[in-house]
Backbone as CSV, one residue per row, in Angstrom:
resi,resn,N_x,N_y,N_z,CA_x,CA_y,CA_z,C_x,C_y,C_z
1,MET,-57.860,43.744,49.995,-56.941,42.812,50.587,-56.653,41.749,49.553
2,ASN,-55.362,41.455,49.281,-55.054,40.420,48.309,-55.048,39.055,48.975
3,GLY,-54.936,38.002,48.222,-55.022,36.641,48.730,-53.893,36.241,49.644
4,ASN,-52.764,36.948,49.642,-51.623,36.583,50.464,-51.697,37.152,51.879
5,GLU,-52.552,38.153,52.093,-52.640,38.757,53.413,-53.485,37.891,54.335
6,GLN,-53.085,37.817,55.582,-53.831,37.045,56.569,-54.720,37.976,57.377
7,ASN,-55.800,37.396,57.872,-56.647,38.167,58.784,-55.865,38.379,60.068
8,SER,-55.933,39.562,60.613,-55.192,39.829,61.838,-56.020,40.688,62.780
9,THR,-55.619,40.650,64.019,-56.247,41.524,65.011,-55.134,42.286,65.681
10,ARG,-55.481,43.434,66.193,-54.500,44.194,66.947,-55.181,44.688,68.203
11,ARG,-54.463,44.620,69.296,-55.003,44.989,70.599,-54.631,46.437,70.895
12,ILE,-55.619,47.188,71.348,-55.353,48.557,71.762,-55.958,48.756,73.142
13,SER,-55.464,49.696,73.883,-56.019,50.007,75.201,-56.806,51.296,75.113
14,VAL,-57.891,51.320,75.834,-58.724,52.520,75.913,-58.556,53.070,77.317
15,PRO,-58.142,54.321,77.459,-57.944,54.889,78.795,-59.234,54.902,79.603
16,ALA,-59.099,54.791,80.911,-60.253,54.866,81.802,-60.942,56.207,81.598
17,GLY,-62.252,56.208,81.712,-63.010,57.429,81.540,-63.565,57.581,80.147
18,GLN,-63.125,56.742,79.223,-63.716,56.752,77.902,-64.817,55.706,77.865
19,SER,-65.263,55.344,76.668,-66.446,54.505,76.576,-66.258,53.112,77.139
20,TYR,-65.041,52.612,77.234,-64.810,51.301,77.824,-63.471,51.326,78.528
21,ALA,-63.473,51.035,79.798,-62.232,51.074,80.563,-61.633,49.679,80.619
22,GLY,-61.024,49.260,79.575,-60.428,47.939,79.503,-59.740,47.781,78.175
23,SER,-59.673,46.570,77.673,-59.040,46.324,76.389,-60.079,46.180,75.293
24,VAL,-59.672,46.583,74.104,-60.533,46.478,72.933,-59.695,45.880,71.815
25,ILE,-60.303,45.007,71.051,-59.607,44.445,69.899,-60.276,44.961,68.635
26,TYR,-59.467,45.405,67.683,-59.983,45.805,66.383,-59.821,44.626,65.434
27,GLU,-60.931,44.110,64.939,-60.885,42.996,64.000,-60.935,43.564,62.591
28,GLN,-59.839,43.401,61.877,-59.766,43.954,60.530,-60.751,43.270,59.593
29,GLU,-60.964,41.992,59.798,-61.862,41.246,58.912,-63.277,41.822,58.954
30,THR,-63.766,42.111,60.144,-65.122,42.633,60.280,-65.145,44.152,60.384
31,GLU,-63.949,44.751,60.518,-63.805,46.192,60.681,-64.617,46.713,61.863
32,LYS,-64.548,45.974,62.984,-65.272,46.358,64.188,-64.347,46.274,65.394
33,TYR,-64.668,47.070,66.390,-63.972,46.989,67.666,-64.768,46.049,68.562
34,VAL,-64.068,45.167,69.233,-64.706,44.199,70.121,-64.147,44.417,71.521
35,ALA,-65.029,44.667,72.475,-64.596,44.895,73.859,-64.340,43.554,74.534
36,LEU,-63.228,43.471,75.230,-62.905,42.276,76.004,-63.397,42.466,77.421
37,LYS,-63.898,41.408,78.023,-64.330,41.516,79.411,-63.127,41.798,80.298
38,ARG,-63.320,42.697,81.191,-62.261,43.071,82.111,-62.233,42.041,83.239
39,ARG,-61.078,41.614,83.611,-60.907,40.768,84.782,-60.244,41.638,85.828
40,SER,-61.045,42.088,86.742,-60.594,43.100,87.671,-60.219,42.489,89.010
41,PRO,-59.173,42.996,89.626,-58.860,42.573,90.986,-59.793,43.241,91.997
42,TYR,-60.624,44.165,91.543,-61.535,44.864,92.441,-62.559,43.897,93.000
43,ARG,-62.891,44.114,94.272,-63.895,43.292,94.932,-65.022,44.197,95.403
44,ILE,-66.231,43.754,95.157,-67.413,44.543,95.483,-68.228,43.796,96.540
45,LEU,-68.655,44.524,97.566,-69.510,43.965,98.601,-70.937,44.450,98.361
46,VAL,-71.886,43.531,98.407,-73.304,43.871,98.277,-73.968,43.526,99.607
47,VAL,-74.587,44.525,100.239,-75.274,44.314,101.515,-76.753,44.568,101.281
48,SER,-77.521,43.477,101.214,-78.953,43.590,100.938,-79.674,42.370,101.489
49,ASP,-80.812,42.606,102.137,-81.606,41.485,102.632,-82.616,41.005,101.587
50,ASP,-82.638,41.635,100.430,-83.528,41.238,99.342,-82.748,40.377,98.344
51,PRO,-83.063,39.073,98.266,-82.325,38.188,97.360,-82.358,38.653,95.904
52,ASP,-83.466,39.254,95.474,-83.551,39.735,94.096,-82.532,40.843,93.819
53,ASN,-82.321,41.736,94.790,-81.320,42.794,94.626,-79.916,42.208,94.556
54,CYS,-79.636,41.246,95.436,-78.312,40.607,95.425,-78.056,39.933,94.081
55,ILE,-79.043,39.213,93.592,-78.888,38.507,92.316,-78.708,39.499,91.174
56,ALA,-79.549,40.536,91.132,-79.460,41.518,90.043,-78.106,42.227,90.044
57,LEU,-77.665,42.672,91.216,-76.365,43.348,91.287,-75.225,42.395,90.933
58,THR,-75.293,41.166,91.429,-74.242,40.190,91.130,-74.164,39.902,89.636
59,ILE,-75.300,39.773,88.989,-75.316,39.518,87.540,-74.670,40.673,86.794
60,ILE,-75.041,41.898,87.139,-74.467,43.074,86.476,-72.960,43.129,86.707
61,LEU,-72.535,42.915,87.944,-71.116,43.005,88.281,-70.304,41.904,87.598
62,GLU,-70.803,40.676,87.651,-70.063,39.556,87.054,-70.026,39.655,85.540
63,ARG,-71.076,40.197,84.945,-71.077,40.385,83.498,-69.939,41.306,83.068
64,GLU,-69.588,42.237,83.939,-68.501,43.171,83.658,-67.152,42.699,84.178
65,GLY,-67.117,41.509,84.780,-65.848,40.947,85.230,-65.438,41.321,86.643
66,TRP,-66.343,41.841,87.450,-66.033,42.230,88.820,-66.330,41.075,89.756
67,ASN,-65.566,40.946,90.818,-65.809,39.943,91.854,-66.732,40.551,92.897
68,SER,-67.728,39.772,93.352,-68.646,40.321,94.345,-68.991,39.286,95.404
69,LEU,-69.440,39.801,96.548,-69.870,38.968,97.664,-71.097,39.631,98.268
70,CYS,-72.128,38.832,98.598,-73.362,39.370,99.180,-73.470,39.003,100.659
71,THR,-73.917,39.972,101.453,-74.302,39.729,102.840,-75.696,40.333,103.018
72,SER,-76.404,39.911,104.078,-77.784,40.377,104.208,-78.062,41.207,105.460
73,THR,-77.087,41.320,106.345,-77.297,42.101,107.564,-76.054,42.926,107.876
74,VAL,-76.223,43.878,108.788,-75.096,44.694,109.231,-74.079,43.829,109.966
75,SER,-74.549,42.895,110.799,-73.613,42.048,111.546,-72.794,41.148,110.613
76,GLU,-73.422,40.591,109.568,-72.664,39.811,108.583,-71.656,40.703,107.871
77,CYS,-72.080,41.904,107.540,-71.211,42.863,106.869,-69.995,43.176,107.743
78,ARG,-70.211,43.386,109.030,-69.119,43.682,109.962,-68.097,42.543,109.954
79,GLU,-68.585,41.316,110.019,-67.697,40.149,110.028,-66.897,40.042,108.728
80,VAL,-67.587,40.213,107.607,-66.928,40.112,106.304,-65.892,41.228,106.130
81,LEU,-66.242,42.456,106.520,-65.314,43.578,106.375,-64.096,43.447,107.294
82,SER,-64.256,42.772,108.425,-63.108,42.605,109.319,-62.121,41.576,108.776
83,LEU,-62.575,40.719,107.862,-61.715,39.660,107.316,-61.243,39.911,105.894
84,ASN,-61.912,40.800,105.166,-61.628,40.998,103.741,-61.562,42.472,103.405
85,ARG,-60.890,42.774,102.310,-60.833,44.133,101.780,-61.694,44.210,100.526
86,PHE,-62.420,45.308,100.391,-63.266,45.539,99.229,-62.949,46.924,98.674
87,ASN,-63.266,47.113,97.405,-63.012,48.392,96.755,-64.254,49.258,96.662
88,LEU,-65.420,48.639,96.813,-66.687,49.360,96.700,-67.761,48.513,97.350
89,ALA,-68.791,49.163,97.879,-69.918,48.434,98.470,-71.228,49.048,97.997
90,PHE,-72.194,48.183,97.757,-73.576,48.585,97.517,-74.343,48.151,98.755
91,CYS,-75.121,49.060,99.348,-75.810,48.745,100.597,-77.228,49.291,100.568
92,ASP,-78.200,48.425,100.928,-79.581,48.878,101.049,-79.664,49.974,102.106
93,ARG,-80.596,50.869,101.889,-80.789,51.972,102.840,-81.211,51.434,104.205
94,HIS,-82.084,50.434,104.200,-82.552,49.811,105.445,-82.247,48.323,105.407
95,LEU,-81.751,47.807,106.525,-81.435,46.389,106.680,-82.156,45.875,107.919
96,PRO,-82.279,44.559,108.080,-83.015,44.027,109.238,-82.456,44.471,110.590
97,ASP,-81.131,44.683,110.672,-80.528,45.040,111.958,-79.828,46.401,111.931
98,GLY,-80.229,47.278,111.007,-79.629,48.601,110.960,-79.844,49.286,109.620
99,THR,-78.944,50.207,109.300,-79.036,50.962,108.051,-77.647,51.080,107.427
100,TYR,-77.604,51.761,106.301,-76.320,52.010,105.647,-75.397,52.832,106.541
101,LEU,-75.973,53.624,107.453,-75.160,54.417,108.372,-74.315,53.520,109.274
102,ASP,-74.873,52.374,109.663,-74.114,51.417,110.472,-72.952,50.834,109.679
103,VAL,-73.181,50.585,108.404,-72.115,50.065,107.548,-71.015,51.116,107.384
104,LEU,-71.398,52.372,107.195,-70.410,53.448,107.126,-69.606,53.536,108.424
105,ALA,-70.274,53.372,109.573,-69.577,53.416,110.862,-68.565,52.277,110.976
106,ILE,-68.914,51.118,110.454,-67.988,49.976,110.479,-66.731,50.294,109.681
107,THR,-66.912,50.875,108.504,-65.741,51.185,107.680,-64.852,52.232,108.366
108,HIS,-65.451,53.182,109.060,-64.662,54.186,109.789,-63.913,53.542,110.950
109,THR,-64.568,52.604,111.640,-63.934,51.900,112.741,-62.736,51.092,112.257
110,LEU,-62.874,50.460,111.104,-61.794,49.644,110.541,-60.734,50.489,109.840
111,LYS,-60.986,51.791,109.736,-60.029,52.756,109.180,-59.586,52.453,107.755
112,TYR,-60.543,52.174,106.904,-60.207,52.179,105.480,-61.366,52.753,104.697
113,ARG,-60.994,53.464,103.643,-62.000,54.146,102.834,-62.655,53.146,101.903
114,LEU,-63.943,53.031,102.020,-64.719,52.145,101.172,-65.863,52.960,100.586
115,PRO,-65.792,53.299,99.295,-66.922,54.021,98.703,-68.191,53.180,98.845
116,LEU,-69.238,53.788,99.364,-70.490,53.080,99.607,-71.589,53.678,98.740
117,VAL,-72.215,52.826,97.939,-73.350,53.238,97.117,-74.607,52.764,97.834
118,VAL,-75.451,53.696,98.222,-76.702,53.364,98.899,-77.737,52.991,97.842
119,THR,-78.495,51.933,98.117,-79.558,51.506,97.206,-80.898,51.647,97.929
120,SER,-81.897,52.151,97.213,-83.201,52.399,97.821,-84.296,52.293,96.766
121,ARG,-85.444,51.784,97.168,-86.586,51.689,96.244,-87.234,53.044,96.006
122,GLN,-87.294,53.893,97.032,-87.883,55.226,96.898,-86.794,56.265,97.109
123,ALA,-86.130,56.608,96.039,-85.067,57.604,96.149,-85.580,58.943,95.643
124,ASP,-85.331,59.952,96.431,-85.645,61.305,96.000,-84.453,62.200,96.333
125,TRP,-84.556,63.442,95.990,-83.446,64.364,96.157,-83.014,64.461,97.619
126,ASP,-83.965,64.498,98.560,-83.625,64.594,99.979,-82.852,63.369,100.455
127,GLN,-83.278,62.168,100.024,-82.556,60.948,100.391,-81.145,60.961,99.817
128,TYR,-81.024,61.431,98.587,-79.724,61.499,97.935,-78.773,62.408,98.720
129,LEU,-79.253,63.601,99.050,-78.424,64.546,99.801,-78.090,64.015,101.192
130,GLU,-79.062,63.370,101.833,-78.817,62.783,103.157,-77.702,61.740,103.086
131,ALA,-77.764,60.868,102.092,-76.740,59.824,101.943,-75.364,60.446,101.722
132,LEU,-75.284,61.450,100.857,-73.999,62.102,100.592,-73.464,62.812,101.834
133,ARG,-74.343,63.482,102.582,-73.919,64.184,103.804,-73.332,63.228,104.832
134,HIS,-73.852,61.996,104.855,-73.362,61.016,105.832,-72.149,60.231,105.335
135,GLY,-71.669,60.529,104.136,-70.445,59.897,103.669,-70.621,58.841,102.595
136,ALA,-71.838,58.657,102.114,-72.034,57.694,101.019,-71.438,58.269,99.734
137,PHE,-71.075,57.393,98.846,-70.469,57.794,97.579,-71.538,58.175,96.556
138,GLU,-72.648,57.435,96.556,-73.706,57.624,95.561,-74.975,56.961,96.078
139,LEU,-76.099,57.253,95.461,-77.371,56.586,95.751,-77.981,56.181,94.420
140,ILE,-78.389,54.911,94.305,-79.084,54.464,93.099,-80.415,53.844,93.485
141,VAL,-81.344,53.914,92.554,-82.699,53.418,92.776,-82.761,51.940,92.406
142,LEU,-83.513,51.183,93.211,-83.741,49.768,92.932,-85.033,49.599,92.158
143,PRO,-85.185,48.597,91.322,-84.168,47.596,91.007,-83.021,48.234,90.241
144,PRO,-81.805,47.688,90.432,-80.626,48.315,89.830,-80.638,48.242,88.308
145,GLN,-80.268,49.334,87.695,-80.103,49.390,86.245,-78.614,49.248,85.944
146,GLY,-78.284,48.483,84.938,-76.890,48.252,84.589,-76.119,49.539,84.395
147,SER,-76.726,50.518,83.733,-76.019,51.779,83.461,-75.713,52.532,84.754
148,ASP,-76.621,52.503,85.742,-76.369,53.178,87.015,-75.241,52.494,87.787
149,VAL,-75.261,51.169,87.791,-74.231,50.407,88.497,-72.872,50.643,87.848
150,LEU,-72.820,50.582,86.518,-71.550,50.780,85.817,-71.029,52.201,85.987
151,TRP,-71.923,53.182,86.019,-71.488,54.556,86.244,-70.838,54.670,87.624
152,ALA,-71.487,54.091,88.650,-70.933,54.146,90.009,-69.578,53.445,90.063
153,LEU,-69.457,52.302,89.399,-68.189,51.571,89.374,-67.094,52.400,88.702
154,THR,-67.421,52.999,87.580,-66.447,53.795,86.851,-65.984,54.992,87.670
155,GLN,-66.934,55.665,88.337,-66.582,56.820,89.168,-65.718,56.404,90.356
156,ALA,-66.059,55.285,90.982,-65.288,54.809,92.138,-63.900,54.359,91.719
157,GLU,-63.805,53.747,90.552,-62.519,53.274,90.052,-61.585,54.442,89.766
158,GLY,-62.148,55.563,89.356,-61.356,56.735,89.040,-60.822,57.468,90.252
159,ARG,-61.340,57.155,91.442,-60.906,57.824,92.673,-59.578,57.319,93.137
């Protein structure tokens, strides 16, 4: 590069389904690609009576630019879902006043498709199949791992 050239950046888009579903900037000076945080209109509902799960999921989601809201019971979830639209939900397998099945029933009653990711501390193949048979989108093991959450988000976004 001669002295008259200026440092420049150029913005490129990476299609969904590749390593980053958002914008990337190529910095010529450092010769590196830099991922920009996505600001998504998607809204995620987290239904968990465990504050640590809510915090962990919220941190992962917000780090990636997703908007999220936490509720701790099925009745709170029912109220929130009747007033707001969400693109995806994470729900504990067991809640103080019900289960993820009750949350699935609420979404059917309200007549909108909401992919539901079931979260459980003891997940095994039988629990996974049970969740899928009842209409859940996915099952992930708690505490949530960023890669599992992002995989579920990417798969749901592609639907």
